[in-house]
GUDOTI-290873 format. One line per field, with one value per residue (C-alpha): residue number from 0; residue in one letter; x, z, y. Coordinates in steps of 0.001 Angstrom, whole numbers. Each point is the difference from the previous one (the first is absolute). Layout:
! GUDOTI-290873
num: [NUM, ...]
residuo: [A, ...]
xx: [X, ...]
zz: [Z, ...]
yy: [Y, ...]
//
This chain:
! GUDOTI-290873
num: [0, 1, 2, 3, 4, 5, 6, 7, 8, 9, 10, 11, 12, 13, 14, 15, 16, 17, 18, 19, 20, 21, 22, 23, 24, 25, 26, 27, 28, 29, 30, 31, 32, 33, 34, 35, 36, 37, 38, 39, 40, 41, 42, 43, 44, 45, 46, 47, 48, 49, 50, 51, 52, 53, 54, 55, 56, 57, 58, 59, 60, 61, 62, 63]
residuo: [M, I, K, L, L, R, S, L, K, K, D, Q, S, G, A, S, A, A, E, Y, A, L, L, V, A, V, I, G, G, F, V, I, A, A, V, T, A, F, G, G, S, M, K, T, A, F, S, N, Q, G, T, A, L, T, T, A, A, P, S, T, Y, A, S, Q]
xx: [69308, 754, -1392, -3230, -342, 690, -2567, -2588, 755, -553, -3152, -2951, -2834, -1760, 503, -3312, -1927, 1641, -794, -3649, -184, 1470, -2470, -2944, 1261, 297, -3466, -1404, 1565, -1640, -3380, 318, 1020, -2959, -2490, 1394, -115, -3405, -1757, -2004, -1241, -892, -1987, -1908, -669, -1340, -2097, -1525, -768, -1602, -2148, -1051, -969, -1906, -2005, -654, -1083, -3276, -1264, 786, -1885, -2951, -806, -349]
zz: [70553, 3498, -980, -1085, 3276, 2060, -1946, 464, 3707, 355, -2146, 2379, -2240, 99, 3708, 1092, -2564, 1285, 3582, -862, -1800, 3035, 2290, -2180, -18, 3801, 504, -2545, 1938, 3202, -1727, -1407, 3416, 1677, -2561, 361, 3798, 421, -3238, 1399, 3044, -2093, -2413, 2937, 1521, -3261, -606, 3470, -521, -3369, 1527, 2818, -2475, -2186, 2884, 1546, -3217, -638, 3536, -254, -3273, 1130, 2865, -2257]
yy: [101344, 1295, 3420, -1647, -1936, 3117, 1997, -2745, -126, 3754, 28, -422, 1176, -3383, -561, 1490, -2038, -3177, 969, 610, -3340, -1731, 1771, -1044, -3597, -77, 1498, -2453, -2847, 1187, 250, -3516, -1332, 1724, -1282, -3503, 139, 1635, -960, -2897, 1862, 3055, -2187, -1482, 3420, 1438, -3093, 279, 3687, -738, -2713, 2331, 2714, -2449, -1383, 3424, 1729, -1873, 565, 3712, 415, -2141, 2365, 3064]
//
């Protein structure tokens, strides 16, 4: 049993996969936090830009 535990302790073949999974989880957490924090203001900004484009487009095409 002790031999098995020692061999498992020395075996690090899955360590990099676990590190990458942890890195992806941390980055995902930051993305979720950013979307939660800035989501409302981004929605307002895009809505304002869409409204500006919609109101500017007809006047641009009418002059041609």
